[in-house]
C-alpha positions, 0 to 999 in steps of 0.5 A, a space after each residue: 500500500 505504501 508503494 502505491 501512495 509513494 508512486 502516486 505522489 511521484 507521478 503527480 509531481 512529475 505531471 505537475 512539473 511537466 505541465 509547468 514546463 509545457 506552460 513555460 514553453 507556450 508562454 515563451 513562444 507567445 512572447 516571441 510571437 508578440 515581439 515579432 508582431 510589435 516589431 512589424 508594427 514599429 517598422 510600419 510606424 517608423 516608415 509612416 513617420 519618415 514619410 510624414 516628416 519628408 512631406 512636412 519638410 517639402 511643404 516647409 521648403 515650398 512655404 519658404 520659397 518666397 524669393 527672400 534670402 532668408 537669414 533666420 535668427 532668434 525672433 524679436 522678443 523670443 528664443 523659441 521662434 526662429 524668424 527671418 530678419 528680412 521678411 519676418 517669416 518663421 523657419 518652421 510653421 507652427 500648428 496655429 492657423 496663421 503662418 506668422 510674419 513677425 515685425 518688431 514693435 517700438 516698445 520699452 520691452 521687446 515686443 513683436 506683432 504678426 502682420 497677418 493676424 495681429 497677434 502680439 508676443 512679448 518678452 524673452 520667451 515670446 509669450 502672448 502679451 497680457 492686455 491688462 498691463 499698461 505700457 506706461 507701467 513698463 517705462 522705467 525711465 519715468 519712475 520717480 524712485 530712480 535717481 
């Protein structure tokens, strides 16, 4: 009787170990298949992004073909916008509706305005200007505390 119990315990352990190893092999095969499928999806996405970038670069070259000898530098009042010093056109088109043509305004602080839509940017970072700040508050030469 002891032999039958011992043999059944050993057989159950063997079946459990065999089942575990079969499960490990099936899981490894599934991981390999999933990695292969994700690799193909990644390759397709990379080719799609490459095509999109090529189309965008071509559209940007066409947009900049205005006859101007562009000299891009940091935009007036902005470090994030590269603007042509001759025509005011940005080097890269933004995601906004307007294709901005920036002109520097006479102001005590650096400020620019778009010729097409009238949007204004001010300051070092090129943020849209705040309408509640009066220009007279920005003129430090008339400050009575100076002197």
